[in-house]
All heavy atoms as a GROMACS GRO file, in nm:
protein
  650
    1MET      N    1  17.049   2.718  16.228
    1MET     CA    2  17.108   2.816  16.136
    1MET      C    3  17.222   2.752  16.058
    1MET      O    4  17.231   2.770  15.937
    1MET     CB    5  17.156   2.936  16.219
    1MET     CG    6  17.217   3.043  16.136
    1MET     SD    7  17.090   3.121  16.038
    1MET     CE    8  17.178   3.255  15.976
    2ARG      N    9  17.307   2.679  16.129
    2ARG     CA   10  17.421   2.617  16.065
    2ARG      C   11  17.377   2.512  15.964
    2ARG      O   12  17.436   2.498  15.856
    2ARG     CB   13  17.507   2.552  16.173
    2ARG     CG   14  17.650   2.551  16.144
    2ARG     CD   15  17.722   2.491  16.262
    2ARG     NE   16  17.853   2.550  16.270
    2ARG     CZ   17  17.941   2.519  16.358
    2ARG    NH1   18  17.910   2.433  16.452
    2ARG    NH2   19  18.058   2.575  16.357
    3ARG      N   20  17.272   2.439  16.000
    3ARG     CA   21  17.222   2.335  15.910
    3ARG      C   22  17.165   2.396  15.783
    3ARG      O   23  17.183   2.343  15.674
    3ARG     CB   24  17.116   2.253  15.983
    3ARG     CG   25  17.066   2.139  15.900
    3ARG     CD   26  16.971   2.054  15.981
    3ARG     NE   27  16.914   1.953  15.895
    3ARG     CZ   28  16.850   1.849  15.936
    3ARG    NH1   29  16.835   1.830  16.065
    3ARG    NH2   30  16.801   1.763  15.853
    4ARG      N   31  17.096   2.509  15.796
    4ARG     CA   32  17.041   2.575  15.677
    4ARG      C   33  17.151   2.623  15.583
    4ARG      O   34  17.140   2.611  15.462
    4ARG     CB   35  16.956   2.694  15.718
    4ARG     CG   36  16.821   2.657  15.764
    4ARG     CD   37  16.739   2.780  15.783
    4ARG     NE   38  16.604   2.744  15.820
    4ARG     CZ   39  16.510   2.830  15.846
    4ARG    NH1   40  16.537   2.959  15.839
    4ARG    NH2   41  16.390   2.790  15.878
    5ILE      N   42  17.256   2.677  15.639
    5ILE     CA   43  17.368   2.724  15.557
    5ILE      C   44  17.433   2.606  15.486
    5ILE      O   45  17.462   2.612  15.366
    5ILE     CB   46  17.470   2.803  15.641
    5ILE    CG1   47  17.407   2.933  15.690
    5ILE    CG2   48  17.596   2.830  15.562
    5ILE    CD1   49  17.492   3.009  15.790
    6GLY      N   50  17.455   2.498  15.560
    6GLY     CA   51  17.515   2.378  15.500
    6GLY      C   52  17.427   2.320  15.392
    6GLY      O   53  17.474   2.278  15.286
    7CYS      N   54  17.298   2.319  15.416
    7CYS     CA   55  17.203   2.268  15.318
    7CYS      C   56  17.204   2.356  15.192
    7CYS      O   57  17.203   2.304  15.080
    7CYS     CB   58  17.065   2.262  15.380
    7CYS     SG   59  16.945   2.174  15.280
    8ALA      N   60  17.206   2.486  15.211
    8ALA     CA   61  17.208   2.577  15.096
    8ALA      C   62  17.336   2.558  15.014
    8ALA      O   63  17.331   2.558  14.890
    8ALA     CB   64  17.198   2.721  15.144
    9ILE      N   65  17.447   2.539  15.080
    9ILE     CA   66  17.573   2.517  15.009
    9ILE      C   67  17.568   2.387  14.930
    9ILE      O   68  17.608   2.381  14.812
    9ILE     CB   69  17.691   2.519  15.108
    9ILE    CG1   70  17.713   2.660  15.161
    9ILE    CG2   71  17.818   2.467  15.042
    9ILE    CD1   72  17.813   2.669  15.274
   10LEU      N   73  17.516   2.282  14.992
   10LEU     CA   74  17.509   2.153  14.923
   10LEU      C   75  17.412   2.158  14.805
   10LEU      O   76  17.439   2.099  14.700
   10LEU     CB   77  17.467   2.044  15.021
   10LEU     CG   78  17.575   2.002  15.121
   10LEU    CD1   79  17.520   1.901  15.219
   10LEU    CD2   80  17.695   1.944  15.048
   11TYR      N   81  17.301   2.228  14.819
   11TYR     CA   82  17.209   2.244  14.708
   11TYR      C   83  17.274   2.319  14.592
   11TYR      O   84  17.254   2.285  14.476
   11TYR     CB   85  17.081   2.315  14.750
   11TYR     CG   86  16.981   2.225  14.818
   11TYR    CD1   87  16.923   2.261  14.938
   11TYR    CD2   88  16.945   2.104  14.762
   11TYR    CE1   89  16.831   2.178  15.000
   11TYR    CE2   90  16.854   2.021  14.823
   11TYR     CZ   91  16.797   2.059  14.942
   11TYR     OH   92  16.707   1.977  15.003
   12ARG      N   93  17.350   2.420  14.623
   12ARG     CA   94  17.419   2.494  14.517
   12ARG      C   95  17.521   2.406  14.446
   12ARG      O   96  17.535   2.413  14.324
   12ARG     CB   97  17.486   2.618  14.573
   12ARG     CG   98  17.387   2.726  14.602
   12ARG     CD   99  17.453   2.852  14.642
   12ARG     NE  100  17.349   2.948  14.681
   12ARG     CZ  101  17.372   3.073  14.704
   12ARG    NH1  102  17.493   3.120  14.695
   12ARG    NH2  103  17.273   3.153  14.736
   13ILE      N  104  17.594   2.326  14.522
   13ILE     CA  105  17.692   2.235  14.462
   13ILE      C  106  17.621   2.136  14.371
   13ILE      O  107  17.664   2.111  14.257
   13ILE     CB  108  17.774   2.163  14.570
   13ILE    CG1  109  17.867   2.261  14.640
   13ILE    CG2  110  17.854   2.047  14.511
   13ILE    CD1  111  17.936   2.205  14.762
   14ALA      N  112  17.511   2.077  14.418
   14ALA     CA  113  17.437   1.980  14.338
   14ALA      C  114  17.379   2.045  14.213
   14ALA      O  115  17.386   1.988  14.103
   14ALA     CB  116  17.327   1.916  14.421
   15ALA      N  117  17.322   2.163  14.227
   15ALA     CA  118  17.264   2.233  14.112
   15ALA      C  119  17.372   2.267  14.010
   15ALA      O  120  17.352   2.251  13.889
   15ALA     CB  121  17.192   2.359  14.158
   16THR      N  122  17.486   2.313  14.057
   16THR     CA  123  17.598   2.344  13.968
   16THR      C  124  17.643   2.220  13.893
   16THR      O  125  17.667   2.224  13.772
   16THR     CB  126  17.716   2.404  14.047
   16THR    OG1  127  17.669   2.520  14.116
   16THR    CG2  128  17.830   2.441  13.956
   17TYR      N  129  17.651   2.108  13.963
   17TYR     CA  130  17.692   1.983  13.901
   17TYR      C  131  17.594   1.945  13.790
   17TYR      O  132  17.634   1.910  13.678
   17TYR     CB  133  17.701   1.872  14.004
   17TYR     CG  134  17.718   1.736  13.943
   17TYR    CD1  135  17.840   1.698  13.888
   17TYR    CD2  136  17.613   1.647  13.936
   17TYR    CE1  137  17.856   1.575  13.830
   17TYR    CE2  138  17.628   1.523  13.879
   17TYR     CZ  139  17.750   1.487  13.826
   17TYR     OH  140  17.765   1.365  13.768
   18PHE      N  141  17.464   1.951  13.818
   18PHE     CA  142  17.365   1.912  13.718
   18PHE      C  143  17.365   2.008  13.599
   18PHE      O  144  17.350   1.966  13.484
   18PHE     CB  145  17.227   1.902  13.779
   18PHE     CG  146  17.211   1.782  13.866
   18PHE    CD1  147  17.177   1.795  13.999
   18PHE    CD2  148  17.231   1.655  13.816
   18PHE    CE1  149  17.164   1.684  14.080
   18PHE    CE2  150  17.218   1.543  13.896
   18PHE     CZ  151  17.184   1.557  14.029
   19ILE      N  152  17.384   2.136  13.622
   19ILE     CA  153  17.389   2.232  13.513
   19ILE      C  154  17.512   2.208  13.425
   19ILE      O  155  17.503   2.208  13.302
   19ILE     CB  156  17.386   2.377  13.567
   19ILE    CG1  157  17.247   2.407  13.624
   19ILE    CG2  158  17.423   2.478  13.459
   19ILE    CD1  159  17.239   2.536  13.703
   20VAL      N  160  17.626   2.186  13.487
   20VAL     CA  161  17.748   2.157  13.411
   20VAL      C  162  17.730   2.027  13.331
   20VAL      O  163  17.771   2.018  13.215
   20VAL     CB  164  17.871   2.150  13.504
   20VAL    CG1  165  17.991   2.091  13.434
   20VAL    CG2  166  17.903   2.288  13.558
   21ASP      N  167  17.667   1.929  13.393
   21ASP     CA  168  17.643   1.802  13.325
   21ASP      C  169  17.553   1.823  13.203
   21ASP      O  170  17.581   1.769  13.095
   21ASP     CB  171  17.580   1.703  13.422
   21ASP     CG  172  17.575   1.562  13.366
   21ASP    OD1  173  17.674   1.521  13.303
   21ASP    OD2  174  17.473   1.494  13.386
   22LEU      N  175  17.447   1.900  13.217
   22LEU     CA  176  17.359   1.926  13.103
   22LEU      C  177  17.431   2.004  12.993
   22LEU      O  178  17.414   1.975  12.874
   22LEU     CB  179  17.236   2.003  13.148
   22LEU     CG  180  17.132   1.923  13.225
   22LEU    CD1  181  17.024   2.017  13.278
   22LEU    CD2  182  17.071   1.816  13.138
   23LEU      N  183  17.511   2.103  13.031
   23LEU     CA  184  17.586   2.178  12.931
   23LEU      C  185  17.685   2.089  12.858
   23LEU      O  186  17.702   2.099  12.736
   23LEU     CB  187  17.657   2.296  12.997
   23LEU     CG  188  17.569   2.409  13.047
   23LEU    CD1  189  17.652   2.511  13.124
   23LEU    CD2  190  17.497   2.476  12.931
   24PHE      N  191  17.751   2.003  12.934
   24PHE     CA  192  17.848   1.912  12.873
   24PHE      C  193  17.779   1.817  12.777
   24PHE      O  194  17.829   1.793  12.667
   24PHE     CB  195  17.922   1.836  12.983
   24PHE     CG  196  18.028   1.744  12.931
   24PHE    CD1  197  18.146   1.795  12.883
   24PHE    CD2  198  18.008   1.607  12.929
   24PHE    CE1  199  18.244   1.711  12.834
   24PHE    CE2  200  18.105   1.523  12.881
   24PHE     CZ  201  18.223   1.574  12.833
   25LEU      N  202  17.663   1.764  12.815
   25LEU     CA  203  17.591   1.674  12.727
   25LEU      C  204  17.544   1.744  12.600
   25LEU      O  205  17.550   1.687  12.492
   25LEU     CB  206  17.471   1.613  12.800
   25LEU     CG  207  17.500   1.494  12.888
   25LEU    CD1  208  17.374   1.448  12.958
   25LEU    CD2  209  17.560   1.380  12.809
   26SER      N  210  17.498   1.868  12.613
   26SER     CA  211  17.453   1.940  12.494
   26SER      C  212  17.568   1.969  12.399
   26SER      O  213  17.548   1.980  12.278
   26SER     CB  214  17.383   2.069  12.533
   26SER     OG  215  17.474   2.159  12.590
   27PHE      N  216  17.689   1.978  12.452
   27PHE     CA  217  17.806   1.999  12.367
   27PHE      C  218  17.857   1.868  12.310
   27PHE      O  219  17.898   1.861  12.194
   27PHE     CB  220  17.917   2.066  12.449
   27PHE     CG  221  18.050   2.067  12.382
   27PHE    CD1  222  18.076   2.151  12.275
   27PHE    CD2  223  18.151   1.982  12.424
   27PHE    CE1  224  18.199   2.152  12.212
   27PHE    CE2  225  18.274   1.982  12.361
   27PHE     CZ  226  18.298   2.067  12.255
   28ILE      N  227  17.854   1.762  12.388
   28ILE     CA  228  17.918   1.638  12.348
   28ILE      C  229  17.833   1.555  12.252
   28ILE      O  230  17.888   1.482  12.170
   28ILE     CB  231  17.957   1.556  12.474
   28ILE    CG1  232  18.087   1.479  12.453
   28ILE    CG2  233  17.855   1.454  12.510
   28ILE    CD1  234  18.205   1.553  12.434
   29ARG      N  235  17.700   1.564  12.258
   29ARG     CA  236  17.615   1.482  12.170
   29ARG      C  237  17.639   1.510  12.022
   29ARG      O  238  17.660   1.415  11.946
   29ARG     CB  239  17.469   1.501  12.206
   29ARG     CG  240  17.429   1.420  12.326
   29ARG     CD  241  17.283   1.432  12.355
   29ARG     NE  242  17.252   1.356  12.476
   29ARG     CZ  243  17.149   1.378  12.550
   29ARG    NH1  244  17.063   1.473  12.520
   29ARG    NH2  245  17.128   1.304  12.658
   30PRO      N  246  17.637   1.635  11.976
   30PRO     CA  247  17.666   1.656  11.832
   30PRO      C  248  17.808   1.615  11.795
   30PRO      O  249  17.832   1.562  11.687
   30PRO     CB  250  17.647   1.806  11.813
   30PRO     CG  251  17.574   1.854  11.931
   30PRO     CD  252  17.599   1.758  12.041
   31LEU      N  253  17.901   1.639  11.885
   31LEU     CA  254  18.039   1.599  11.859
   31LEU      C  255  18.051   1.448  11.848
   31LEU      O  256  18.119   1.396  11.759
   31LEU     CB  257  18.129   1.652  11.971
   31LEU     CG  258  18.278   1.629  11.958
   31LEU    CD1  259  18.332   1.700  11.835
   31LEU    CD2  260  18.349   1.677  12.082
   32ARG      N  261  17.980   1.376  11.936
   32ARG     CA  262  17.983   1.230  11.932
   32ARG      C  263  17.924   1.179  11.802
   32ARG      O  264  17.978   1.088  11.740
   32ARG     CB  265  17.906   1.174  12.051
   32ARG     CG  266  17.906   1.022  12.056
   32ARG     CD  267  17.819   0.970  12.164
   32ARG     NE  268  17.681   1.010  12.135
   32ARG     CZ  269  17.580   0.986  12.215
   32ARG    NH1  270  17.600   0.928  12.331
   32ARG    NH2  271  17.458   1.022  12.182
   33ARG      N  272  17.812   1.237  11.760
   33ARG     CA  273  17.750   1.195  11.634
   33ARG      C  274  17.844   1.217  11.516
   33ARG      O  275  17.854   1.134  11.427
   33ARG     CB  276  17.620   1.271  11.611
   33ARG     CG  277  17.502   1.204  11.674
   33ARG     CD  278  17.371   1.269  11.630
   33ARG     NE  279  17.294   1.294  11.752
   33ARG     CZ  280  17.260   1.413  11.797
   33ARG    NH1  281  17.291   1.521  11.730
   33ARG    NH2  282  17.193   1.425  11.909
   34ARG      N  283  17.912   1.331  11.519
   34ARG     CA  284  18.003   1.362  11.408
   34ARG      C  285  18.122   1.267  11.406
   34ARG      O  286  18.162   1.218  11.301
   34ARG     CB  287  18.050   1.506  11.420
   34ARG     CG  288  18.109   1.558  11.292
   34ARG     CD  289  18.136   1.704  11.299
   34ARG     NE  290  18.275   1.719  11.336
   34ARG     CZ  291  18.328   1.827  11.387
   34ARG    NH1  292  18.253   1.930  11.409
   34ARG    NH2  293  18.453   1.833  11.417
   35LEU      N  294  18.178   1.241  11.523
   35LEU     CA  295  18.295   1.154  11.528
   35LEU      C  296  18.261   1.008  11.504
   35LEU      O  297  18.333   0.936  11.436
   35LEU     CB  298  18.365   1.169  11.664
   35LEU     CG  299  18.437   1.302  11.688
   35LEU    CD1  300  18.487   1.308  11.831
   35LEU    CD2  301  18.550   1.321  11.590
   36MET      N  302  18.151   0.961  11.562
   36MET     CA  303  18.116   0.821  11.549
   36MET      C  304  18.051   0.790  11.415
   36MET      O  305  18.047   0.675  11.374
   36MET     CB  306  18.022   0.779  11.663
   36MET     CG  307  18.085   0.784  11.800
   36MET     SD  308  18.225   0.678  11.817
   36MET     CE  309  18.146   0.534  11.883
   37GLY      N  310  17.999   0.892  11.349
   37GLY     CA  311  17.934   0.869  11.220
   37GLY      C  312  18.028   0.812  11.117
   37GLY      O  313  17.992   0.721  11.043
   38GLY      N  314  18.149   0.864  11.111
   38GLY     CA  315  18.245   0.814  11.014
   38GLY      C  316  18.308   0.682  11.052
   38GLY      O  317  18.366   0.614  10.970
   39GLY      N  318  18.297   0.646  11.179
   39GLY     CA  319  18.354   0.520  11.224
   39GLY      C  320  18.500   0.530  11.263
   39GLY      O  321  18.558   0.432  11.309
   40ARG      N  322  18.561   0.646  11.246
   40ARG     CA  323  18.704   0.659  11.279
   40ARG      C  324  18.728   0.642  11.428
   40ARG      O  325  18.819   0.569  11.468
   40ARG     CB  326  18.756   0.795  11.236
   40ARG     CG  327  18.761   0.814  11.088
   40ARG     CD  328  18.827   0.945  11.053
   40ARG     NE  329  18.776   1.052  11.138
   40ARG     CZ  330  18.732   1.168  11.095
   40ARG    NH1  331  18.731   1.193  10.968
   40ARG    NH2  332  18.690   1.260  11.178
   41LEU      N  333  18.647   0.709  11.510
   41LEU     CA  334  18.666   0.699  11.654
   41LEU      C  335  18.636   0.558  11.704
   41LEU      O  336  18.708   0.505  11.788
   41LEU     CB  337  18.578   0.801  11.726
   41LEU     CG  338  18.594   0.807  11.877
   41LEU    CD1  339  18.736   0.850  11.914
   41LEU    CD2  340  18.494   0.901  11.938
   42HIS      N  341  18.532   0.498  11.648
   42HIS     CA  342  18.498   0.361  11.687
   42HIS      C  343  18.613   0.266  11.655
   42HIS      O  344  18.649   0.181  11.738
   42HIS     CB  345  18.370   0.318  11.616
   42HIS     CG  346  18.323   0.183  11.652
   42HIS    ND1  347  18.265   0.156  11.772
   42HIS    CD2  348  18.328   0.066  11.584
   42HIS    CE1  349  18.234   0.028  11.778
   42HIS    NE2  350  18.272  -0.028  11.664
   43ASN      N  351  18.669   0.280  11.539
   43ASN     CA  352  18.782   0.194  11.502
   43ASN      C  353  18.904   0.222  11.590
   43ASN      O  354  18.978   0.131  11.625
   43ASN     CB  355  18.818   0.214  11.355
   43ASN     CG  356  18.711   0.162  11.263
   43ASN    OD1  357  18.634   0.074  11.298
   43ASN    ND2  358  18.702   0.219  11.143
   44TRP      N  359  18.922   0.348  11.626
   44TRP     CA  360  19.035   0.383  11.712
   44TRP      C  361  19.020   0.319  11.850
   44TRP      O  362  19.115   0.263  11.904
   44TRP     CB  363  19.046   0.534  11.725
   44TRP     CG  364  19.152   0.580  11.819
   44TRP    CD1  365  19.287   0.577  11.799
   44TRP    CD2  366  19.131   0.636  11.949
   44TRP    NE1  367  19.352   0.629  11.909
   44TRP    CE2  368  19.259   0.666  12.003
   44TRP    CE3  369  19.020   0.666  12.024
   44TRP    CZ2  370  19.276   0.721  12.128
   44TRP    CZ3  371  19.036   0.722  12.149
   44TRP    CH2  372  19.163   0.748  12.200
   45VAL      N  373  18.899   0.327  11.906
   45VAL     CA  374  18.876   0.267  12.038
   45VAL      C  375  18.891   0.116  12.031
   45VAL      O  376  18.947   0.054  12.122
   45VAL     CB  377  18.736   0.307  12.092
   45VAL    CG1  378  18.702   0.230  12.218
   45VAL    CG2  379  18.733   0.456  12.120
   46GLU      N  380  18.842   0.054  11.925
   46GLU     CA  381  18.858  -0.090  11.910
   46GLU      C  382  19.005  -0.130  11.901
   46GLU      O  383  19.042  -0.239  11.944
   46GLU     CB  384  18.784  -0.140  11.786
   46GLU     CG  385  18.639  -0.164  11.807
   46GLU     CD  386  18.576  -0.228  11.685
   46GLU    OE1  387  18.634  -0.223  11.575
   46GLU    OE2  388  18.466  -0.283  11.701
   47GLY      N  389  19.088  -0.043  11.846
   47GLY     CA  390  19.229  -0.074  11.830
   47GLY      C  391  19.313  -0.054  11.956
   47GLY      O  392  19.429  -0.094  11.960
   48LEU      N  393  19.256   0.006  12.059
   48LEU     CA  394  19.331   0.028  12.183
   48LEU      C  395  19.349  -0.103  12.259
   48LEU      O  396  19.265  -0.193  12.250
   48LEU     CB  397  19.257   0.127  12.273
   48LEU     CG  398  19.241   0.269  12.220
   48LEU    CD1  399  19.154   0.349  12.314
   48LEU    CD2  400  19.375   0.335  12.203
   49ASN      N  401  19.457  -0.109  12.338
   49ASN     CA  402  19.468  -0.227  12.423
   49ASN      C  403  19.370  -0.214  12.538
   49ASN      O  404  19.314  -0.108  12.564
   49ASN     CB  405  19.613  -0.250  12.468
   49ASN     CG  406  19.658  -0.163  12.582
   49ASN    OD1  407  19.578  -0.121  12.666
   49ASN    ND2  408  19.787  -0.136  12.588
   50ARG      N  409  19.347  -0.322  12.607
   50ARG     CA  410  19.237  -0.324  12.705
   50ARG      C  411  19.256  -0.227  12.820
   50ARG      O  412  19.159  -0.175  12.875
   50ARG     CB  413  19.214  -0.465  12.756
   50ARG     CG  414  19.328  -0.518  12.838
   50ARG     CD  415  19.303  -0.659  12.876
   50ARG     NE  416  19.408  -0.739  12.814
   50ARG     CZ  417  19.424  -0.866  12.830
   50ARG    NH1  418  19.339  -0.932  12.901
   50ARG    NH2  419  19.522  -0.927  12.775
   51TYR      N  420  19.379  -0.200  12.861
   51TYR     CA  421  19.401  -0.112  12.974
   51TYR      C  422  19.378   0.035  12.938
   51TYR      O  423  19.327   0.112  13.019
   51TYR     CB  424  19.542  -0.132  13.031
   51TYR     CG  425  19.561  -0.274  13.080
   51TYR    CD1  426  19.646  -0.361  13.015
   51TYR    CD2  427  19.490  -0.320  13.190
   51TYR    CE1  428  19.662  -0.491  13.059
   51TYR    CE2  429  19.505  -0.449  13.235
   51TYR     CZ  430  19.591  -0.535  13.169
   51TYR     OH  431  19.604  -0.663  13.213
   52VAL      N  432  19.415   0.073  12.819
   52VAL     CA  433  19.389   0.210  12.775
   52VAL      C  434  19.239   0.232  12.756
   52VAL      O  435  19.185   0.335  12.796
   52VAL     CB  436  19.466   0.241  12.644
   52VAL    CG1  437  19.432   0.378  12.593
   52VAL    CG2  438  19.615   0.227  12.666
   53ALA      N  439  19.170   0.133  12.700
   53ALA     CA  440  19.025   0.143  12.684
   53ALA      C  441  18.956   0.150  12.820
   53ALA      O  442  18.861   0.223  12.839
   53ALA     CB  443  18.973   0.024  12.604
   54LEU      N  444  19.007   0.074  12.916
   54LEU     CA  445  18.952   0.078  13.052
   54LEU      C  446  18.972   0.215  13.114
   54LEU      O  447  18.885   0.267  13.184
   54LEU     CB  448  19.017  -0.029  13.138
   54LEU     CG  449  18.968  -0.041  13.282
   54LEU    CD1  450  18.822  -0.078  13.286
   54LEU    CD2  451  19.053  -0.141  13.357
   55SER      N  452  19.086   0.278  13.087
   55SER     CA  453  19.111   0.411  13.143
   55SER      C  454  19.016   0.515  13.084
   55SER      O  455  18.985   0.614  13.149
   55SER     CB  456  19.256   0.452  13.121
   55SER     OG  457  19.281   0.480  12.985
   56LEU      N  458  18.968   0.493  12.960
   56LEU     CA  459  18.870   0.584  12.901
   56LEU      C  460  18.740   0.584  12.981
   56LEU      O  461  18.666   0.681  12.981
   56LEU     CB  462  18.839   0.544  12.757
   56LEU     CG  463  18.945   0.575  12.654
   56LEU    CD1  464  18.903   0.521  12.518
   56LEU    CD2  465  18.971   0.724  12.645
   57VAL      N  466  18.712   0.475  13.051
   57VAL     CA  467  18.593   0.467  13.135
   57VAL      C  468  18.623   0.510  13.278
   57VAL      O  469  18.545   0.581  13.341
   57VAL     CB  470  18.536   0.324  13.133
   57VAL    CG1  471  18.422   0.309  13.230
   57VAL    CG2  472  18.494   0.285  12.993
   58LEU      N  473  18.738   0.467  13.330
   58LEU     CA  474  18.767   0.488  13.471
   58LEU      C  475  18.804   0.631  13.507
   58LEU      O  476  18.774   0.676  13.617
   58LEU     CB  477  18.878   0.393  13.516
   58LEU     CG  478  18.839   0.247  13.523
   58LEU    CD1  479  18.956   0.164  13.573
   58LEU    CD2  480  18.719   0.226  13.612
   59VAL      N  481  18.868   0.704  13.418
   59VAL     CA  482  18.909   0.841  13.451
   59VAL      C  483  18.787   0.931  13.473
   59VAL      O  484  18.778   0.997  13.576
   59VAL     CB  485  19.006   0.897  13.345
   59VAL    CG1  486  19.028   1.046  13.364
   59VAL    CG2  487  19.139   0.823  13.351
   60PRO      N  488  18.689   0.935  13.381
   60PRO     CA  489  18.571   1.016  13.410
   60PRO      C  490  18.493   0.966  13.532
   60PRO      O  491  18.438   1.044  13.609
   60PRO     CB  492  18.485   1.004  13.284
   60PRO     CG  493  18.579   0.962  13.178
   60PRO     CD  494  18.686   0.883  13.245
   61LEU      N  495  18.490   0.834  13.549
   61LEU     CA  496  18.422   0.778  13.665
   61LEU      C  497  18.488   0.823  13.794
   61LEU      O  498  18.420   0.861  13.890
   61LEU     CB  499  18.421   0.625  13.656
   61LEU     CG  500  18.349   0.552  13.766
   61LEU    CD1  501  18.200   0.574  13.754
   61LEU    CD2  502  18.382   0.405  13.761
   62ALA      N  503  18.619   0.823  13.797
   62ALA     CA  504  18.691   0.865  13.918
   62ALA      C  505  18.672   1.014  13.946
   62ALA      O  506  18.673   1.056  14.061
   62ALA     CB  507  18.840   0.834  13.902
   63ILE      N  508  18.650   1.092  13.843
   63ILE     CA  509  18.629   1.235  13.863
   63ILE      C  510  18.487   1.263  13.912
   63ILE      O  511  18.466   1.344  14.002
   63ILE     CB  512  18.658   1.311  13.732
   63ILE    CG1  513  18.807   1.302  13.700
   63ILE    CG2  514  18.614   1.456  13.742
   63ILE    CD1  515  18.844   1.352  13.562
   64LEU      N  516  18.388   1.195  13.856
   64LEU     CA  517  18.248   1.225  13.885
   64LEU      C  518  18.190   1.144  14.002
   64LEU      O  519  18.091   1.184  14.061
   64LEU     CB  520  18.162   1.201  13.761
   64LEU     CG  521  18.193   1.292  13.644
   64LEU    CD1  522  18.110   1.254  13.523
   64LEU    CD2  523  18.169   1.438  13.680
   65GLU      N  524  18.249   1.032  14.035
   65GLU     CA  525  18.194   0.947  14.140
   65GLU      C  526  18.192   1.012  14.278
   65GLU      O  527  18.098   0.988  14.354
   65GLU     CB  528  18.275   0.816  14.146
   65GLU     CG  529  18.209   0.708  14.223
   65GLU     CD  530  18.081   0.656  14.161
   65GLU    OE1  531  18.063   0.670  14.040
   65GLU    OE2  532  17.999   0.603  14.237
   66PRO      N  533  18.289   1.094  14.316
   66PRO     CA  534  18.283   1.156  14.450
   66PRO      C  535  18.163   1.249  14.470
   66PRO      O  536  18.132   1.286  14.582
   66PRO     CB  537  18.414   1.235  14.460
   66PRO     CG  538  18.506   1.166  14.366
   66PRO     CD  539  18.419   1.117  14.255
   67ILE      N  540  18.094   1.286  14.365
   67ILE     CA  541  17.978   1.374  14.378
   67ILE      C  542  17.857   1.297  14.432
   67ILE      O  543  17.769   1.355  14.494
   67ILE     CB  544  17.943   1.437  14.241
   67ILE    CG1  545  18.061   1.515  14.187
   67ILE    CG2  546  17.821   1.524  14.249
   67ILE    CD1  547  18.102   1.633  14.270
   68LYS      N  548  17.852   1.165  14.414
   68LYS     CA  549  17.737   1.086  14.457
   68LYS      C  550  17.706   1.098  14.606
   68LYS      O  551  17.589   1.109  14.642
   68LYS     CB  552  17.755   0.940  14.419
   68LYS     CG  553  17.721   0.913  14.276
   68LYS     CD  554  17.725   0.766  14.249
   68LYS     CE  555  17.690   0.738  14.106
   68LYS     NZ  556  17.698   0.596  14.075
   69PRO      N  557  17.804   1.095  14.695
   69PRO     CA  558  17.769   1.110  14.837
   69PRO      C  559  17.697   1.242  14.868
   69PRO      O  560  17.611   1.246  14.957
   69PRO     CB  561  17.904   1.104  14.910
   69PRO     CG  562  17.991   1.027  14.818
   69PRO     CD  563  17.945   1.063  14.680
   70VAL      N  564  17.729   1.346  14.795
   70VAL     CA  565  17.660   1.474  14.815
   70VAL      C  566  17.512   1.457  14.778
   70VAL      O  567  17.423   1.503  14.850
   70VAL     CB  568  17.725   1.586  14.731
   70VAL    CG1  569  17.644   1.714  14.739
   70VAL    CG2  570  17.868   1.609  14.775
   71GLY      N  571  17.485   1.389  14.669
   71GLY     CA  572  17.348   1.363  14.628
   71GLY      C  573  17.273   1.277  14.730
   71GLY      O  574  17.157   1.302  14.761
   72PHE      N  575  17.342   1.176  14.782
   72PHE     CA  576  17.280   1.092  14.885
   72PHE      C  577  17.249   1.173  15.010
   72PHE      O  578  17.145   1.156  15.072
   72PHE     CB  579  17.369   0.974  14.921
   72PHE     CG  580  17.382   0.871  14.811
   72PHE    CD1  581  17.502   0.810  14.785
   72PHE    CD2  582  17.273   0.836  14.733
   72PHE    CE1  583  17.516   0.716  14.685
   72PHE    CE2  584  17.284   0.743  14.632
   72PHE     CZ  585  17.405   0.682  14.608
   73TYR      N  586  17.340   1.261  15.046
   73TYR     CA  587  17.320   1.342  15.166
   73TYR      C  588  17.201   1.437  15.147
   73TYR      O  589  17.118   1.452  15.235
   73TYR     CB  590  17.447   1.421  15.197
   73TYR     CG  591  17.435   1.510  15.318
   73TYR    CD1  592  17.428   1.456  15.444
   73TYR    CD2  593  17.427   1.647  15.303
   73TYR    CE1  594  17.416   1.537  15.557
   73TYR    CE2  595  17.414   1.730  15.414
   73TYR     CZ  596  17.409   1.674  15.540
   73TYR     OH  597  17.395   1.754  15.650
   74LEU      N  598  17.193   1.497  15.028
   74LEU     CA  599  17.080   1.586  15.001
   74LEU      C  600  16.948   1.510  15.003
   74LEU      O  601  16.847   1.559  15.052
   74LEU     CB  602  17.099   1.656  14.866
   74LEU     CG  603  17.209   1.760  14.860
   74LEU    CD1  604  17.224   1.811  14.718
   74LEU    CD2  605  17.180   1.874  14.954
   75THR      N  606  16.949   1.388  14.950
   75THR     CA  607  16.829   1.307  14.953
   75THR      C  608  16.791   1.272  15.096
   75THR      O  609  16.673   1.276  15.132
   75THR     CB  610  16.851   1.178  14.871
   75THR    OG1  611  16.890   1.214  14.738
   75THR    CG2  612  16.726   1.094  14.866
   76ALA      N  613  16.889   1.238  15.176
   76ALA     CA  614  16.861   1.204  15.316
   76ALA      C  615  16.806   1.325  15.391
   76ALA      O  616  16.719   1.310  15.479
   76ALA     CB  617  16.988   1.153  15.383
   77LEU      N  618  16.854   1.444  15.361
   77LEU     CA  619  16.801   1.563  15.426
   77LEU      C  620  16.654   1.585  15.389
   77LEU      O  621  16.575   1.629  15.472
   77LEU     CB  622  16.882   1.686  15.385
   77LEU     CG  623  17.016   1.704  15.450
   77LEU    CD1  624  17.084   1.828  15.394
   77LEU    CD2  625  17.004   1.715  15.600
   78ARG      N  626  16.620   1.556  15.264
   78ARG     CA  627  16.483   1.576  15.218
   78ARG      C  628  16.389   1.475  15.282
   78ARG      O  629  16.275   1.507  15.310
   78ARG     CB  630  16.476   1.560  15.067
   78ARG     CG  631  16.499   1.685  14.993
   78ARG     CD  632  16.398   1.784  15.033
   78ARG     NE  633  16.374   1.879  14.928
   78ARG     CZ  634  16.323   1.995  14.951
   78ARG    NH1  635  16.294   2.033  15.071
   78ARG    NH2  636  16.303   2.078  14.854
   79VAL      N  637  16.434   1.352  15.304
   79VAL     CA  638  16.349   1.247  15.357
   79VAL      C  639  16.321   1.269  15.505
   79VAL      O  640  16.209   1.250  15.553
   79VAL     CB  641  16.413   1.107  15.334
   79VAL    CG1  642  16.337   0.999  15.406
   79VAL    CG2  643  16.420   1.080  15.185
   80THR      N  644  16.422   1.312  15.580
   80THR     CA  645  16.404   1.327  15.725
   80THR      C  646  16.336   1.457  15.762
   80THR      O  647  16.320   1.547  15.693
   80THR     CB  648  16.539   1.323  15.799
   80THR    OG1  649  16.626   1.422  15.746
   80THR    CG2  650  16.598   1.186  15.783
   0.00000   0.00000   0.00000
């Protein structure tokens, strides 16, 4: 019983994550095209020093990376 409840909670967390990710992508793609089309954002990123540019990658990575163990756990539950 406890395992089923835990599994249901983890599935909901994973589903919520994927839905939020899809919604975010559907919002960000047109915005990215608009911003990168003119080249202003590209030039701005090129003008940043290396540590600030690195933080543009590492901050989202640090926020989203902890979700991966949940996905691995869900996969392991499905395999066993």
